[in-house]
C-alpha positions as CSV (number, residue, x, y, z in Angstrom):
1,M,18.0,17.0,-15.1
2,P,17.9,13.3,-15.6
3,N,14.8,11.4,-14.8
4,P,14.8,9.6,-11.3
5,S,15.5,6.2,-11.5
6,Y,13.1,3.8,-9.9
7,V,12.3,0.1,-9.5
8,I,9.0,-1.7,-9.1
9,I,8.1,-5.0,-7.1
10,S,4.8,-6.8,-7.6
11,P,4.0,-9.7,-5.7
12,V,0.8,-11.5,-7.5
13,R,-1.1,-14.4,-6.7
14,N,-3.8,-15.7,-9.2
15,E,-3.9,-12.5,-11.2
16,A,-4.3,-13.8,-14.5
17,E,-7.5,-11.9,-15.1
18,H,-6.1,-8.5,-14.4
19,L,-2.3,-8.8,-14.7
20,G,-2.1,-8.4,-18.5
21,T,-3.8,-4.8,-18.1
22,T,-1.2,-3.8,-15.4
23,I,1.8,-5.0,-17.6
24,R,0.5,-2.9,-20.4
25,S,0.2,0.1,-18.0
26,V,3.9,-0.2,-16.8
27,A,5.2,-1.0,-20.3
28,S,3.7,2.2,-21.8
29,Q,5.4,4.4,-18.9
30,T,6.6,7.7,-20.3
31,I,9.6,7.3,-17.7
32,P,10.1,3.5,-17.5
33,P,11.6,1.7,-14.6
34,R,14.8,0.6,-14.2
35,A,13.5,-2.8,-13.2
36,W,10.3,-4.4,-12.6
37,V,10.2,-7.5,-10.5
38,L,7.1,-9.5,-10.9
39,V,6.9,-12.3,-8.2
40,D,4.5,-15.2,-8.8
41,D,3.4,-16.2,-5.3
42,G,2.4,-19.6,-5.9
43,S,-0.3,-19.0,-8.3
44,S,-2.6,-21.9,-9.7
45,D,-3.9,-20.1,-12.6
46,G,-2.1,-18.6,-15.7
47,T,-0.3,-15.7,-13.7
48,G,3.2,-17.5,-13.9
49,R,3.1,-17.9,-17.7
50,I,1.8,-14.3,-18.2
51,I,4.9,-13.0,-16.1
52,D,7.3,-15.3,-17.9
53,E,5.8,-14.0,-21.4
54,A,6.3,-10.4,-20.1
55,A,10.0,-11.0,-19.1
56,S,10.8,-12.5,-22.3
57,R,9.7,-9.6,-24.2
58,V,11.0,-6.6,-21.9
59,D,14.6,-6.7,-20.7
60,W,13.8,-4.8,-17.4
61,I,11.0,-7.1,-16.3
62,K,12.4,-10.0,-13.9
63,A,10.3,-13.0,-13.2
64,V,10.5,-14.9,-9.8
65,H,8.3,-17.8,-8.9
66,R,7.5,-19.0,-5.5
67,P,6.0,-22.2,-4.6
68,D,2.3,-22.7,-3.7
69,R,1.8,-22.5,0.1
70,G,-1.8,-23.7,-0.4
71,S,-3.5,-20.3,0.6
72,R,-3.3,-16.5,0.7
73,R,-1.4,-15.2,3.8
74,A,-2.7,-11.7,4.4
75,G,0.5,-9.2,5.3
76,S,3.3,-11.7,5.9
77,G,2.6,-13.7,2.8
78,V,2.5,-10.6,0.6
79,M,5.8,-9.3,2.2
80,E,7.5,-12.7,1.9
81,A,6.9,-12.5,-1.8
82,F,8.0,-8.8,-2.0
83,Y,11.4,-9.5,-0.3
84,D,12.0,-12.6,-2.6
85,G,11.9,-9.9,-5.5
86,Y,13.7,-7.4,-3.4
87,R,16.7,-9.3,-3.3
88,L,17.2,-8.9,-7.0
89,I,17.5,-5.2,-6.9
90,E,18.3,-4.0,-3.4
91,K,22.0,-3.3,-4.3
92,D,21.0,-1.5,-7.6
93,P,21.5,2.4,-7.6
94,W,17.8,3.3,-7.6
95,E,16.4,6.4,-6.1
96,F,12.7,5.2,-5.4
97,I,11.2,1.8,-5.0
98,A,7.5,1.2,-5.6
99,K,5.4,-1.8,-4.3
100,L,2.5,-2.3,-6.9
101,D,-0.3,-4.6,-7.0
102,G,-1.1,-6.8,-10.1
103,D,-4.7,-5.5,-10.6
104,L,-4.3,-1.9,-11.4
105,S,-4.6,0.3,-14.6
106,F,-3.3,3.8,-14.9
107,E,-2.3,6.3,-17.5
108,A,1.1,6.3,-19.3
109,D,2.5,9.4,-17.4
110,Y,1.6,7.9,-14.0
111,F,5.0,7.4,-12.6
112,E,6.4,10.5,-14.5
113,R,3.8,12.5,-12.5
114,C,4.3,10.8,-9.2
115,L,8.0,11.2,-9.4
116,R,7.7,14.7,-10.4
117,A,5.6,15.4,-7.2
118,F,8.7,14.4,-5.0
119,Q,10.8,16.9,-6.8
120,G,11.3,20.0,-4.7
121,E,10.0,18.3,-1.6
122,S,13.1,16.7,-0.1
123,R,11.3,15.5,3.1
124,L,8.5,13.9,1.0
125,G,9.4,10.2,1.7
126,M,6.4,8.3,0.6
127,G,3.6,8.7,-1.8
128,G,1.5,7.1,-4.4
129,G,-1.9,8.0,-6.6
130,L,-5.4,8.0,-5.6
131,V,-6.8,4.5,-5.8
132,C,-10.2,4.4,-7.5
133,T,-12.8,2.0,-8.7
134,N,-15.0,1.9,-11.9
135,V,-18.7,2.2,-10.7
136,N,-20.8,1.8,-13.6
137,G,-18.4,3.7,-16.0
138,I,-17.7,6.4,-13.2
139,I,-14.1,6.5,-11.7
140,E,-14.6,7.0,-7.9
141,E,-12.3,7.0,-5.0
142,E,-12.3,3.4,-3.4
143,F,-11.9,4.7,0.1
144,H,-11.9,8.2,1.6
145,D,-8.8,8.1,3.6
146,P,-6.7,10.9,5.1
147,V,-4.1,12.3,2.8
148,F,-1.1,11.0,4.6
149,H,-2.3,7.5,4.3
150,V,-0.9,6.1,0.8
151,R,-2.7,2.9,0.0
152,G,-1.0,-0.5,-0.1
153,P,-1.6,-1.3,-3.8
154,T,0.5,1.6,-4.9
155,K,3.5,2.9,-2.5
156,I,6.7,4.8,-3.9
157,Y,9.2,5.3,-1.4
158,R,12.2,7.6,-1.6
159,R,15.4,5.6,-1.0
160,E,16.5,7.5,1.9
161,C,13.3,7.4,3.6
162,W,13.2,3.5,2.9
163,D,16.7,3.2,4.4
164,A,15.3,5.2,7.5
165,I,12.3,2.8,8.4
166,G,14.3,-0.2,7.7
167,G,11.9,-1.5,4.9
168,L,8.7,-3.2,5.6
169,I,7.6,-5.4,8.5
170,Q,6.5,-8.7,7.5
171,T,3.1,-8.8,9.1
172,P,-0.4,-7.6,8.5
173,G,-0.2,-3.8,9.0
174,W,3.0,-3.1,7.0
175,D,1.1,-0.6,4.9
176,T,0.1,1.5,8.1
177,F,3.4,1.0,10.2
178,D,5.7,2.1,7.4
179,Q,4.0,5.5,7.1
180,I,3.5,6.1,10.9
181,K,7.3,5.4,11.4
182,A,8.3,7.6,8.6
183,N,6.2,10.4,9.9
184,M,7.5,10.0,13.3
185,L,11.2,10.2,11.9
186,G,10.2,13.5,10.3
187,W,9.4,12.3,6.7
188,E,6.2,13.3,5.0
189,T,3.7,11.0,3.3
190,R,1.1,11.8,1.1
191,T,-1.6,10.4,-1.6
192,F,-1.4,12.4,-4.8
193,C,-5.1,13.1,-4.9
194,D,-4.8,14.4,-8.7
195,I,-3.1,11.3,-10.0
196,K,-5.6,8.5,-10.2
197,L,-5.3,4.8,-10.8
198,V,-8.0,2.2,-11.1
199,H,-8.4,-0.8,-9.1
200,L,-9.6,-3.5,-11.3
201,R,-10.7,-5.8,-8.3
202,P,-12.0,-4.0,-5.3
203,T,-9.8,-4.3,-2.1
204,G,-10.3,-7.4,-0.4
205,G,-12.1,-9.2,-3.2
206,A,-9.3,-12.0,-3.0
207,Y,-10.4,-12.7,0.8
208,G,-14.2,-12.1,0.9
209,T,-15.9,-9.2,2.7
210,W,-15.8,-10.4,6.2
211,S,-12.3,-11.9,6.0
212,N,-11.1,-8.7,4.5
213,W,-12.3,-6.6,7.4
214,T,-11.1,-8.8,10.2
215,K,-7.8,-8.8,8.4
216,N,-7.7,-5.2,8.6
217,G,-8.9,-5.1,12.2
218,L,-6.1,-7.5,13.2
219,A,-3.5,-5.2,11.3
220,N,-4.7,-2.4,13.3
221,Y,-4.1,-4.5,16.5
222,I,-0.7,-5.4,15.5
223,V,0.6,-2.0,14.8
224,G,-0.8,-0.8,18.0
225,Y,-3.9,1.3,17.6
226,H,-5.2,2.9,20.8
227,P,-8.4,0.9,21.8
228,L,-10.6,4.0,22.1
229,F,-9.5,5.3,18.6
230,M,-10.5,1.8,17.3
231,V,-13.8,1.7,19.0
232,L,-14.6,5.1,17.4
233,K,-13.5,4.1,14.0
234,C,-15.6,1.1,14.0
235,L,-18.7,3.2,15.2
236,R,-17.9,5.4,12.3
237,R,-17.8,2.5,10.0
238,C,-21.4,1.5,11.0
239,F,-22.6,4.1,8.6
240,Q,-20.5,3.2,5.6
241,K,-20.8,0.4,3.3
242,P,-20.9,-2.5,3.8
243,Y,-23.1,-1.3,6.6
244,G,-22.5,-3.2,9.9
245,V,-20.1,-5.8,8.4
246,A,-17.1,-3.5,8.3
247,A,-17.4,-2.4,12.0
248,L,-18.0,-5.9,13.1
249,G,-15.2,-7.2,11.2
250,L,-12.7,-4.7,12.3
251,M,-13.7,-5.1,15.9
252,A,-13.5,-8.9,15.7
253,G,-10.1,-8.8,14.3
254,F,-8.7,-6.3,16.5
255,L,-10.1,-8.1,19.7
256,R,-8.6,-11.4,18.1
257,G,-5.3,-10.1,18.6
258,Y,-5.8,-9.6,22.3
259,F,-7.7,-12.9,23.0
260,K,-5.1,-14.9,20.9
261,N,-2.2,-12.8,22.5
262,I,-0.9,-12.0,19.0
263,P,2.6,-10.2,19.2
264,Q,2.3,-6.6,18.4
265,V,5.3,-4.7,16.4
266,Q,8.3,-4.5,18.8
267,E,8.9,-0.8,18.4
268,A,7.3,0.8,21.4
269,D,8.4,4.2,20.4
270,V,6.3,4.0,17.1
271,I,3.2,2.6,18.9
272,R,3.5,5.7,21.4
273,Y,4.0,8.1,18.6
274,L,0.6,6.6,16.9
275,R,-1.5,6.5,19.8
276,K,-0.6,10.2,20.6
277,Q,-1.5,11.1,17.0
278,Q,-4.7,9.3,17.4
279,M,-5.6,11.0,20.8
280,D,-4.6,14.4,19.5
281,C,-7.1,13.6,16.5
282,L,-9.8,12.8,18.9
283,S,-9.2,16.0,21.0
284,G,-8.9,18.4,18.1
285,R,-5.3,19.0,18.5
286,R,-2.9,19.2,15.7
287,S,-2.3,15.7,14.4
288,L,-1.5,13.7,11.1
289,W,-5.4,13.7,10.5
290,R,-5.9,17.3,10.9
291,T,-2.7,18.3,9.0
292,S,-3.9,16.2,6.2
293,S,-7.4,17.7,6.2
294,M,-5.9,21.1,6.0
295,R,-3.6,20.2,3.2
296,Q,-6.5,18.8,1.2
297,L,-8.5,22.0,1.6
298,Q,-5.3,24.0,0.2
299,P,-5.6,25.1,-3.6
300,R,-3.2,23.4,-5.9
301,A,-0.7,25.5,-8.0
């Protein structure tokens, strides 16, 4: 059978230190993408030059440059840049689309193995590799997330699933809302735990520790987390690094949404579904979290 066709979009800002590694990783893939759109989101370092050089060498790499807005904008800024790239390929005949960060390193068969994981599972709509970091020469999982959660740095969407969820919301929380809506519509989402890639800069490194956690807390508010689930999530975070900071930052960002009356997503059915799943999780009933845990324990063929 012919290899599945896929496209990649990478919004990047001030990634000159790591982008070359990511370009080499993609360029060496055993199944190359149909197109890779690198979107320079107003960088002030050499990112734009690196993108242009790559586009001049590889015919399926496309360069897009956006003006500098003056600062990073979590969620909305990334998605604005993503959609500037998406316009170049949305009408192309691709089967899968990937959102990929510009500070990742992975093996030459990364996309081949990911696409193979989709084969034979027609309801698997979203997937991605296990995001790891290099800690003193040891590759370790960056965060211990439930298997149904596919991390934002590497997300691959089956086209039918992409169309069903209506693409990505342009607010913080886009990388939670997409998979919750997909699950609600009957699609499966999964991290491929045996397919690893390395995050060259730890998550949130561009924002700072406190700002990163408050950003995540606000994202949880925007997508409609149940307040009780959020409280218990923060309590659990008290015992994980960075001790105290993560829990306080999450709650501060979450409460900021209420105090400032920031709009939540305008899809009440998705919020109801998410909150039911969260309450089912807390009460020990079948939920996305429990199903993920059971799948994680199953032996692989």
